[in-house]
BAFI-3210 file (N, C-alpha, C; in Angstrom, 3 decimals, decimal comma, padded with zeros to 6 digits):
// residues 241
n [1|2|3|4|5|6|7|8|9|10|11|12|13|14|15|16|17|18|19|20|21|22|23|24|25|26|27|28|29|30|31|32|33|34|35|36|37|38|39|40|41|42|43|44|45|46|47|48|49|50|51|52|53|54|55|56|57|58|59|60|61|62|63|64|65|66|67|68|69|70|71|72|73|74|75|76|77|78|79|80|81|82|83|84|85|86|87|88|89|90|91|92|93|94|95|96|97|98|99|100|101|102|103|104|105|106|107|108|109|110|111|112|113|114|115|116|117|118|119|120|121|122|123|124|125|126|127|128|129|130|131|132|133|134|135|136|137|138|139|140|141|142|143|144|145|146|147|148|149|150|151|152|153|154|155|156|157|158|159|160|161|162|163|164|165|166|167|168|169|170|171|172|173|174|175|176|177|178|179|180|181|182|183|184|185|186|187|188|189|190|191|192|193|194|195|196|197|198|199|200|201|202|203|204|205|206|207|208|209|210|211|212|213|214|215|216|217|218|219|220|221|222|223|224|225|226|227|228|229|230|231|232|233|234|235|236|237|238|239|240|241]
n.u [120,800|123,366|123,252|121,401|122,745|124,856|123,460|122,521|124,933|125,647|123,667|123,753|124,673|123,184|120,619|117,238|115,474|116,944|117,218|114,541|113,894|115,544|114,374|111,759|112,385|113,569|111,678|108,414|106,182|105,660|105,128|104,244|104,270|102,093|101,703|102,649|104,485|107,002|106,255|104,447|106,217|107,653|105,679|105,326|107,795|107,691|105,398|106,124|107,784|106,629|103,747|102,395|101,765|101,639|100,013|099,502|097,755|097,369|094,436|093,715|091,461|091,561|092,574|093,440|090,972|092,051|094,005|092,609|091,460|093,760|094,697|092,717|093,117|095,646|095,043|093,329|094,888|097,081|095,769|095,498|094,944|094,462|095,065|093,302|094,051|092,558|091,924|091,330|088,011|086,810|088,976|089,680|087,331|087,207|089,423|088,820|086,420|087,123|089,153|088,706|088,798|091,131|093,313|096,014|097,250|097,643|098,922|100,797|101,564|101,854|100,098|097,726|098,715|099,595|097,224|095,817|097,648|100,031|099,107|097,226|099,109|100,817|099,100|098,999|101,719|102,505|101,698|103,425|106,567|108,389|108,650|108,208|109,351|109,130|111,145|113,596|116,972|117,355|114,956|114,556|116,972|117,580|116,616|116,672|119,059|120,741|119,473|119,379|119,458|118,457|117,174|116,945|113,911|113,513|111,521|109,007|109,249|108,582|108,656|107,860|108,068|110,397|110,921|111,718|112,891|112,800|114,269|114,206|114,443|116,257|118,701|118,009|117,139|114,644|114,294|115,135|113,080|110,830|111,592|111,491|108,777|107,602|108,756|107,698|105,059|103,496|100,768|100,050|099,679|097,480|097,829|100,473|100,788|100,024|101,846|102,309|104,526|105,613|103,135|100,617|098,135|095,205|094,807|097,386|099,221|100,752|101,336|104,722|107,103|109,211|112,537|112,193|112,550|111,198|109,939|109,131|106,578|105,073|103,461|103,983|103,835|105,401|108,629|111,414|112,953|111,234|109,871|108,633|106,244|106,278|106,097|108,480|110,109|112,618|114,367|114,280|115,055|117,655|118,825|118,702|120,487]
n.v [126,045|124,882|124,000|121,914|120,161|119,506|118,231|116,040|114,728|114,031|112,206|110,288|107,625|106,572|104,696|104,019|104,560|106,341|108,469|109,160|109,905|112,159|113,813|114,202|115,404|117,750|119,104|120,309|120,749|118,556|115,826|112,457|111,010|108,726|105,624|103,095|099,988|100,778|103,142|102,418|101,147|103,349|104,652|102,764|103,020|105,750|106,116|105,208|107,083|109,575|111,395|112,998|112,435|113,083|112,169|111,702|110,844|110,142|110,058|109,114|108,454|106,332|104,068|100,660|098,415|096,936|098,656|100,800|099,403|098,752|101,286|101,872|099,805|100,492|102,925|102,125|100,210|101,618|103,559|106,215|109,423|109,814|112,010|112,443|113,286|114,618|114,870|118,061|118,683|120,048|120,410|117,764|116,818|118,311|117,293|114,504|114,706|115,836|114,147|111,544|108,525|107,098|108,389|108,482|106,245|106,913|109,465|109,536|109,511|111,903|114,218|113,212|112,228|114,638|116,027|114,231|113,501|115,192|117,895|117,711|116,819|119,032|120,941|120,001|119,978|122,663|123,531|122,571|122,278|120,288|116,986|113,387|110,635|107,371|106,722|104,689|103,971|101,759|101,389|102,436|102,283|104,014|106,538|107,012|106,454|108,246|109,271|111,218|111,070|113,263|116,236|119,355|120,259|120,988|120,690|121,179|123,347|126,820|130,377|131,505|129,517|127,214|123,879|120,825|117,551|114,299|111,113|108,400|105,670|105,444|104,030|101,439|098,136|096,434|093,970|094,555|096,265|094,558|092,570|094,038|094,744|092,217|091,440|093,309|092,898|094,608|096,094|095,396|095,959|093,798|093,220|092,744|090,072|089,050|089,391|092,054|094,730|097,487|099,704|101,528|103,488|101,668|101,296|101,668|099,994|096,832|093,320|092,093|090,107|087,247|088,267|090,775|094,317|096,132|098,563|098,148|097,347|099,583|102,004|100,593|100,811|102,873|104,511|103,193|105,037|106,896|106,313|107,740|109,628|112,260|113,162|113,015|114,790|115,901|113,778|112,833|115,125|115,423|113,174|113,626|115,607]
n.w [111,671|111,766|114,357|114,201|112,525|114,208|116,243|114,830|114,296|116,896|117,540|115,595|115,746|117,719|119,497|118,295|120,422|122,027|120,256|119,864|122,483|122,775|120,878|121,917|124,311|123,525|121,990|122,514|120,941|118,967|116,712|115,820|112,655|111,423|109,789|108,935|109,648|110,702|111,898|113,910|115,546|116,369|117,858|119,856|121,125|121,893|123,525|125,948|126,864|127,129|128,294|126,728|123,993|120,603|117,715|114,254|111,220|107,698|105,907|102,906|101,584|099,940|101,091|102,057|103,431|105,547|106,453|107,586|109,703|111,073|111,917|113,787|115,631|116,644|117,857|119,953|121,276|122,334|123,649|122,723|121,172|117,712|115,253|112,327|109,151|106,285|102,692|101,039|100,345|098,135|096,402|095,859|094,718|092,357|090,925|090,551|089,204|086,772|085,824|086,546|088,623|088,484|087,317|087,784|086,766|084,192|084,006|086,050|089,607|090,961|090,989|092,196|094,662|095,651|096,225|097,872|099,855|100,237|100,549|102,766|104,655|104,754|105,902|108,498|109,299|109,306|111,723|113,579|115,403|115,102|113,647|113,613|111,812|110,212|108,452|106,839|105,920|104,280|103,010|100,471|098,324|096,258|096,945|099,704|100,998|102,219|104,421|107,292|110,943|112,184|110,797|109,013|107,747|104,659|102,829|103,932|105,624|106,304|105,570|107,898|109,803|110,991|110,372|111,929|111,332|112,598|112,267|113,664|113,074|111,051|110,773|111,192|109,994|107,985|109,230|111,840|112,658|112,552|114,339|116,673|116,770|117,092|119,502|121,290|120,932|119,436|117,602|114,104|110,543|108,932|106,272|105,876|106,237|103,891|101,918|101,396|101,808|101,819|102,347|100,837|099,263|098,174|095,283|094,407|095,508|095,835|096,561|096,968|095,130|095,903|096,465|095,377|095,953|098,751|098,024|095,466|095,308|095,258|093,260|090,828|088,085|087,292|086,757|088,548|089,923|090,881|093,219|095,394|097,208|097,787|100,362|101,611|100,133|099,906|099,709|097,048|095,700|096,649|095,581|092,877|092,292]
ca.u [121,136|124,549|122,821|120,756|123,814|125,584|122,590|122,528|126,209|125,622|122,699|123,854|124,902|122,386|119,476|115,987|114,913|117,712|116,878|113,181|113,938|116,121|113,379|110,666|112,935|113,937|110,513|107,094|105,233|106,203|104,159|104,651|103,480|101,837|101,003|103,080|105,130|108,036|105,618|103,913|107,389|107,926|104,663|105,668|108,896|107,362|104,366|106,783|108,661|105,885|102,298|101,850|102,100|100,811|100,122|098,551|097,833|096,711|093,403|093,612|090,191|091,792|093,344|092,880|090,180|092,947|094,741|091,700|091,363|095,057|094,705|091,844|093,775|096,716|094,407|092,820|095,973|097,913|094,865|095,934|094,188|095,163|094,434|093,201|094,066|091,896|092,084|090,346|086,916|086,614|090,136|089,575|086,167|087,561|090,319|088,176|085,367|087,751|090,105|088,325|089,334|092,374|094,141|097,437|097,787|097,948|099,835|101,663|100,897|102,219|098,943|096,829|099,381|099,634|095,926|095,383|098,651|100,936|098,403|096,816|100,321|101,284|098,202|099,391|103,104|102,684|101,342|104,405|107,987|109,156|107,864|108,972|108,956|109,686|112,043|114,810|117,871|117,260|113,643|114,678|118,375|117,705|116,208|116,729|120,298|121,434|118,568|120,000|118,526|117,849|117,432|116,114|112,962|113,366|110,336|107,799|109,480|108,077|109,357|107,432|108,317|111,413|110,469|112,778|112,405|113,568|114,112|114,885|114,648|117,073|119,767|117,469|116,691|113,293|114,352|115,187|111,737|109,915|112,028|110,994|107,316|107,268|109,189|106,798|103,695|102,807|099,856|100,569|098,708|097,332|098,271|101,844|100,705|099,595|102,890|102,514|105,601|105,391|101,694|100,056|096,741|094,833|095,082|098,797|100,047|100,513|102,345|105,952|107,530|110,502|113,679|111,914|112,699|109,890|109,304|108,660|105,138|104,432|103,457|104,779|103,767|106,287|110,057|111,817|113,552|110,192|109,083|108,347|104,995|106,499|106,124|109,893|110,548|114,050|115,115|114,366|115,837|119,060|119,308|118,733|121,541]
ca.v [124,922|124,246|123,333|120,663|119,286|119,027|117,268|114,827|114,047|113,477|111,113|109,458|106,210|106,228|103,812|104,734|105,059|107,516|109,554|109,570|110,614|113,474|114,600|114,567|116,291|119,014|119,777|120,023|120,764|117,547|114,764|111,293|110,716|107,295|104,905|101,717|099,211|101,584|104,181|101,845|100,930|104,650|104,881|101,851|103,663|107,072|106,147|104,903|108,210|110,806|111,321|114,015|111,926|113,598|111,285|111,988|109,967|110,650|109,229|109,571|108,032|105,181|103,077|099,320|098,211|096,467|099,801|101,499|098,568|098,887|102,584|101,779|098,945|101,268|103,916|101,499|099,493|102,558|104,513|107,541|110,078|109,909|113,011|111,939|114,376|114,208|115,831|119,122|118,087|120,744|120,120|116,368|116,701|118,876|116,392|113,264|115,048|116,110|113,140|110,208|107,990|106,358|109,164|108,288|105,200|107,526|110,606|109,482|109,660|113,163|115,088|112,580|112,246|116,021|116,386|113,309|113,294|116,304|119,073|117,473|116,780|120,410|121,599|119,586|120,311|124,098|123,794|121,887|122,664|119,110|115,768|112,151|109,721|106,027|106,473|103,904|104,090|100,615|101,301|102,748|102,629|105,096|107,848|107,188|105,939|109,290|109,831|111,427|110,836|114,576|117,113|120,514|119,833|122,063|120,460|121,686|124,577|128,034|131,583|131,817|128,434|126,226|122,557|119,838|116,180|113,231|109,797|107,512|104,331|105,568|103,031|100,098|097,398|095,900|092,904|095,191|096,764|093,445|091,942|094,894|094,606|090,905|091,424|094,142|092,512|095,785|095,771|095,661|095,847|092,394|093,055|092,229|088,616|088,691|089,734|093,488|095,203|098,927|099,777|102,854|103,428|100,377|101,145|101,920|099,086|095,410|092,478|091,909|088,731|086,958|088,893|092,161|095,291|096,465|099,685|097,745|097,164|100,897|102,679|099,662|101,143|104,000|104,251|102,876|106,207|107,812|105,639|108,611|110,354|113,675|113,468|113,188|115,291|116,179|112,582|112,809|116,284|115,157|112,134|114,116|116,598]
ca.w [110,794|112,338|115,584|113,807|112,040|115,379|116,920|114,013|114,524|118,242|117,625|114,389|116,053|118,890|119,277|118,039|121,680|122,438|119,322|120,196|123,766|122,515|120,144|122,812|125,333|122,896|121,420|123,066|119,839|118,061|116,459|115,023|111,472|111,547|108,721|108,739|110,693|111,356|112,698|115,140|116,396|116,973|118,888|120,949|121,843|122,429|124,554|127,212|127,196|127,342|128,464|125,831|122,671|119,513|116,555|113,182|110,061|106,498|105,298|101,522|101,024|099,065|101,825|102,183|104,651|106,611|106,995|108,501|110,903|111,747|112,596|114,962|116,625|117,276|118,730|121,171|121,955|123,098|124,302|122,282|120,112|116,441|114,390|110,956|108,174|105,044|101,595|100,867|099,578|096,864|095,561|095,442|093,833|091,050|090,215|090,115|088,248|085,488|085,358|086,971|089,876|088,268|086,382|088,091|085,898|082,898|084,067|087,223|090,900|091,612|091,241|093,163|095,969|096,102|096,788|098,921|100,899|100,511|101,057|104,156|105,482|104,942|106,855|109,838|109,632|109,564|113,121|114,425|115,403|114,686|113,461|113,673|110,746|110,279|107,322|107,005|104,776|103,383|102,392|099,042|098,084|095,293|097,451|101,157|101,575|102,973|105,424|108,598|112,047|112,434|109,670|108,725|106,715|103,687|102,006|104,568|106,375|105,671|105,995|109,271|110,739|110,641|110,792|112,111|111,139|113,235|111,650|114,624|112,523|109,842|110,698|111,383|108,823|108,122|110,230|113,162|112,958|112,828|115,596|117,757|116,804|117,664|120,894|122,092|120,588|118,918|116,496|112,761|109,461|108,533|104,891|105,887|106,192|102,533|100,963|101,291|102,682|101,871|102,103|100,600|098,837|097,600|093,847|094,103|096,316|095,610|097,216|096,207|094,922|096,543|095,824|095,023|097,037|099,301|097,351|094,143|095,388|095,213|091,953|090,038|086,658|087,036|086,853|089,918|090,555|091,322|094,238|096,520|096,973|098,006|101,790|101,918|098,828|099,939|099,308|095,589|095,306|096,948|094,690|091,498|092,075]
c.u [122,338|124,205|122,185|121,795|124,603|124,764|122,556|123,812|126,231|124,741|122,854|123,997|124,102|121,219|118,234|115,364|115,623|117,385|115,480|113,144|114,494|115,116|112,281|111,129|113,159|112,716|109,228|106,064|105,746|105,196|104,784|103,702|103,330|101,148|101,380|103,779|106,175|107,407|105,003|105,053|107,782|106,939|104,933|106,797|108,420|106,360|104,928|107,629|107,910|104,406|101,603|102,162|101,110|101,072|099,102|098,775|097,067|095,688|093,155|092,243|090,313|092,590|092,655|092,000|091,051|093,720|093,872|091,542|092,629|095,124|093,876|092,467|094,879|096,128|093,964|093,918|096,781|097,086|095,296|094,947|095,055|094,414|094,464|093,051|093,494|092,092|091,013|089,258|086,752|087,744|090,069|088,440|086,486|088,438|089,589|087,051|085,940|088,524|089,756|089,073|090,693|093,314|095,628|098,058|098,217|099,013|100,679|100,938|101,078|101,004|098,034|097,435|099,440|098,352|095,565|096,356|099,436|100,217|097,848|098,009|100,809|100,414|098,573|100,771|103,322|102,317|102,389|105,776|108,867|108,212|108,789|108,448|109,623|110,615|113,251|115,664|117,685|115,891|113,706|116,100|118,556|117,401|116,429|118,045|121,040|120,561|119,291|119,001|117,828|118,162|116,505|115,203|112,722|112,168|109,091|108,025|108,922|108,919|109,046|107,847|109,370|111,005|111,645|112,174|113,364|113,229|114,802|115,216|115,610|118,090|119,291|117,121|115,241|113,254|114,381|113,796|110,808|110,319|111,469|109,476|106,915|107,630|108,204|105,330|102,863|101,867|100,504|099,463|098,654|097,725|099,700|101,860|100,323|100,615|103,110|103,612|105,472|103,956|101,239|098,581|096,454|095,128|096,565|099,757|099,716|101,584|103,597|106,279|108,846|111,646|113,450|112,141|111,320|109,194|108,791|107,163|104,366|104,567|104,273|104,802|104,706|107,749|110,446|112,396|112,516|109,339|108,963|107,079|105,178|106,504|107,551|110,596|112,040|114,902|115,343|115,217|117,317|119,642|119,511|119,886|122,882]
c.v [124,155|123,463|121,979|119,674|118,696|117,983|115,949|114,033|113,374|112,226|110,071|107,969|105,742|105,317|104,631|105,300|106,329|108,718|110,074|110,359|112,016|114,381|115,096|115,520|117,688|119,810|119,334|119,888|119,859|116,419|113,651|111,142|109,197|106,722|103,430|101,096|100,021|102,596|103,626|101,487|102,238|104,957|104,003|102,438|104,898|107,035|105,792|106,075|109,495|110,505|112,299|113,645|112,437|112,752|111,716|111,014|110,586|109,643|109,767|109,301|106,804|104,088|101,714|099,251|097,772|097,619|100,605|100,715|098,677|100,192|102,522|100,897|099,689|102,273|103,294|100,801|100,424|103,611|105,949|108,111|110,100|110,911|112,514|113,114|113,873|115,260|116,926|118,619|118,733|120,433|118,699|116,178|117,210|117,909|115,160|113,539|115,227|114,916|111,711|109,757|107,313|107,063|108,921|107,174|105,771|108,608|110,653|109,844|111,023|114,020|114,511|112,585|113,666|116,424|115,521|113,199|114,558|117,502|118,862|117,412|118,188|121,159|121,248|120,115|121,796|124,459|123,256|122,550|121,516|117,940|114,574|111,202|108,354|105,700|105,623|104,041|102,954|100,466|101,517|103,196|103,802|106,470|108,062|106,764|106,968|109,929|109,992|111,151|112,126|115,464|118,327|120,129|120,970|121,860|121,112|122,887|125,755|129,214|131,907|130,751|127,467|124,879|121,591|118,444|115,187|111,903|108,743|106,128|104,317|104,445|101,602|099,468|096,969|094,803|093,478|095,644|095,614|092,644|092,721|094,765|093,287|090,844|092,170|093,797|093,721|095,377|096,080|095,435|094,394|092,158|092,525|090,700|088,111|089,124|091,208|093,903|096,709|099,179|101,223|102,732|102,111|100,270|101,199|100,995|097,642|094,604|092,395|090,428|088,479|087,585|090,320|093,073|095,758|097,607|099,325|097,454|098,460|101,495|101,879|099,997|102,298|103,592|104,071|104,081|107,159|107,228|106,448|109,383|111,846|114,074|113,690|113,654|115,548|114,999|112,558|113,956|116,014|114,135|112,659|115,064|115,944]
c.w [111,338|113,601|115,265|113,273|113,195|116,128|116,148|114,227|115,894|118,334|116,534|114,671|117,272|118,512|118,941|119,316|122,127|121,545|119,614|121,501|123,584|121,813|121,075|123,913|124,770|122,425|122,109|121,948|118,717|117,902|115,638|113,845|111,375|110,314|108,689|109,922|111,446|112,309|113,976|116,085|117,089|118,098|120,096|121,794|122,603|123,573|125,929|127,709|127,513|127,558|127,523|124,378|121,631|118,257|115,511|112,031|108,899|106,005|103,894|100,917|100,135|099,768|101,804|103,441|105,826|107,249|107,951|109,809|111,741|112,536|113,875|116,045|117,354|118,262|120,045|121,964|122,852|123,840|123,999|121,272|118,854|115,573|112,950|110,004|106,856|103,956|101,627|099,915|098,208|095,889|095,003|094,445|092,432|090,257|089,688|089,126|086,854|084,938|085,763|088,212|089,719|087,300|086,581|087,258|084,542|082,998|085,343|088,504|091,548|091,954|092,313|094,567|096,526|096,804|097,989|100,088|101,244|101,130|102,465|105,111|105,773|105,949|108,290|110,207|109,897|111,004|114,095|114,373|114,911|114,472|113,389|112,606|110,939|109,122|107,725|105,754|103,781|102,728|100,886|098,766|097,133|095,847|098,941|101,801|102,419|104,042|106,761|109,713|112,467|111,243|109,677|107,570|105,731|102,775|102,600|105,480|105,590|106,138|107,448|110,277|110,188|111,220|110,851|112,009|111,796|112,556|112,525|114,077|111,339|109,687|110,937|110,039|109,039|109,184|111,638|113,591|113,352|114,059|116,788|117,891|117,460|119,149|121,791|121,883|120,168|117,789|115,147|111,741|108,966|107,073|104,816|105,820|104,802|101,477|100,742|102,264|102,888|101,436|101,964|100,262|098,109|096,100|093,498|094,839|095,966|096,347|096,342|096,110|095,653|095,759|095,388|096,223|097,478|098,571|095,949|094,129|095,329|093,823|090,932|088,546|086,294|087,153|088,312|090,645|091,132|092,440|095,535|096,197|097,129|099,471|102,261|100,650|098,772|099,511|097,805|095,077|095,505|095,976|093,266|091,241|091,912]
res [x|x|x|x|x|x|x|x|x|x|x|x|x|x|x|x|x|x|x|x|x|x|x|x|x|x|x|x|x|x|x|x|x|x|x|x|x|x|x|x|x|x|x|x|x|x|x|x|x|x|x|x|x|x|x|x|x|x|x|x|x|x|x|x|x|x|x|x|x|x|x|x|x|x|x|x|x|x|x|x|x|x|x|x|x|x|x|x|x|x|x|x|x|x|x|x|x|x|x|x|x|x|x|x|x|x|x|x|x|x|x|x|x|x|x|x|x|x|x|x|x|x|x|x|x|x|x|x|x|x|x|x|x|x|x|x|x|x|x|x|x|x|x|x|x|x|x|x|x|x|x|x|x|x|x|x|x|x|x|x|x|x|x|x|x|x|x|x|x|x|x|x|x|x|x|x|x|x|x|x|x|x|x|x|x|x|x|x|x|x|x|x|x|x|x|x|x|x|x|x|x|x|x|x|x|x|x|x|x|x|x|x|x|x|x|x|x|x|x|x|x|x|x|x|x|x|x|x|x|x|x|x|x|x|x|x|x|x|x|x|x]
***
């Protein structure tokens, strides 16, 4: 734990490229979690640093058509394999059979996200020593303002395996990310051209209005303090204490 804290202090003010290089140098069994603009920026960085790039994404079964097209464009643009993690069929079938396809509007998104996102994510993360995310501090002032560039992942570590999480984009702003995407001509989700900023599942994501924070387009029917699906559960835990 002290070793990770020291590494975080060493990299805290470094560029995303330097943090990514340190992550790839330190860990062989490491993967990038890919879904949005920040993540494709990570792939753009990483594919220039290694020939052994491991990328995975979550297919919840409820994504926008534009998101599926985006995943395919990234795969072909970078000529990489993208492992697509899907929900357990029996678990998903039981939930929708009992509660319907839109139960999250009534009782919150936690159960649905757990089945469609958290459990598939856990299946992948238990096979890794480290993973890389596109979290930024300014994405959600209520839950992500203290995101370090390197951390011990207490949400997905197990007794058998200690998992380390790298957040190379932690200190970048949305403008930094988009400046980089435009400079490198990296592919991006076409929904961004329609007012979508933070993009999740189709029923749970909508465009934002001028002046709204990017996370306000996610799970808009719930309290603002709950704008996390659980993939970065430590953020909410840290904020609540």
